[in-house]
N, C-alpha and C positions, 0 to 999 in steps of 0.2 A: 536534533532531536532524535533521542535513542529509542529503540524498540525494546521490549522486555525479553526478547529472544536473543541468545548469543550468537555471535558471528559464525561460529562452526556449526550451529544447528541451522542457521539460515542456509549456509552453503549446501548441507544435506538435503534441506526442504527443497532448494532450487535444482538440486541434480535430480532428486526423485520426481519432481514435477516435470522437468524438461526431458529426462530420459524415458520415463516410464508413463507419463501422463497421470500421474498419481493424484486423484482429486482431493485426497485428504491432505497431501502436501500443500495443494493450492489453497485450500481453506485456511490451513494454518499459516501460510503467507499472507493472507488477507487479514487474518487476525494479528499477526506480528506487525504489519505496517499500518493497521488502522489508526494508531495513535498520530501517525504523520497527518492523516487526513483530518482529524480533529484539530491538530495544531495549525495547519494551513487554514482551514475553514474559520477558525477563530480570529486569526490575522486578517483574513479578508473581510470578515463580517464587520470588523471596526470601521472599515473604509466605505461600507455601502449604506444605502438608505435604510431607515428603520424598518420598512415593510418587508425588507428581505430576511427571511427566517433563517438563523444559523442551522438548524435542523436539516432545511433543504439543502443548504450548502454540503453538509456532511453527507446526505443521501447522494447527492450527485457526485461528490468526491469518492465515495465508496465504489459507485458504478465506474468512475475513472480508473481507480485503483485496481479493480478486477480486470479491467481492459488492459492497463498496463503491465500487469503481471502475466497476462496471456501472451503479450508482445515482446516481453523483455528477453534479451540474449545475453545470459551470463558470461558465455564465452568471449564477449567484447571486453571483459574486465572493466565495466563502468559500474559504479556502485548504483544500486537501484535507487536508494534515497535521493540521489541527485536528481 
């Protein structure tokens, strides 16, 4: 699953967020990676009971995405998408 942001821009956003605590960079990272949340939620929803709302999964996924962005350490050279 690809994001709509180029890799070089993502590196710059990570650098600005991690080094300076730039909140706009964090917001941009959330927007850049949000398609991954929708993709994973859609895949998970197909195996869950009908009463589980996909919108709820997306909501919880976005909360998890924000938490993951705050804890991620780009210096470890692991792809965030993984």
